N, C-alpha and C positions, 0 to 999 in steps of 0.2 A: 181784979185778981190776976196774979202772974200766970202767964200761959206756960205751964210746966209740963203738960201732957203732950206727947208727940203722936203723930199718926203711926200706927204699928206697921203699916206697909212700907212707906217711903222714908219715914223718920225725918222728913223735911218740913212738915207743917206742924205748928204748935197750937194747942187749944187750952183754954182756961178750965173748961169742964167737959165731961163726957157728952153732955147734952149739946154743947156747941159743936163738938166733933160730929155727932149724928146729924145735926142740922146742915153742916157744911159738906157732908159726904156726897150729896147729890152732885155738887159741882166738882169736888176734889177727886172723885173716883175716875174721872177721865184723864187725870194727870198722875195719879198715884202709881207707884211701881208695882202694885199688886197686879196690874195689867201685865200681860206677857210681852209688851212692847212699849217703846216710847218713840215719839217723832223727833228726828234730828234734822238739821238743816246744814247744807254744805254749799259753798259757792261753786264747787266743781260738779257735785252730784244733784243738787237741789234738795227736796225733802225726801226722806227715806225712813223706814222703820228699823229699829234696833231692838233685839230681844233683851228684856230685863231679867229674865230667868231662863232656866232650861225649858225648852218646849219639846214635848214628846210627840212622836209621829201620830198624826190623827187629831191632835188638840186643835180646837177652834181658837183662832187668834182674835177674830172679831166677826160680828154678824152685821149684815147690812140689808135693809129692805130693798126690794127691786125698784129701779127707777121707773120702769114702764111695765104694765101688765097688758097682755094681749088676749084675744079670744082663745078659748080652748079649741085645739085642732082635732076634735072628734067628729067633725062633719065634713062634708064635701067643701072644697074651697069656694068661698063666696066673696063678692065685692064688699068691702067694709063700708061703702057709702050707701049702696042700695040693696045689698044682701042678695043680689042675683047670682046664680051659679056662674063660676068662671072656669075656663079651660086652661088657664096658664098663659094665654097669649095676651098681648096688649091691645 
């Protein structure tokens, strides 16, 4: 069947059926212009983000999980190896 249906967001990807579009959305949503930004590349600047639509003050552009989680600092400082109290000196 001819792929006559286009993505409503970016209008750059064609689909033969609505079901195919739904199936592909998990991969396509990271590239679609519905996102407030796209990644560009320049020999002079390297990789950078460019807005694909007006972004209002306070809008979240992307969310990212933390790389590292540490202990909650609601106790006295302790050594992370043996959990003995420390006074800040080495």
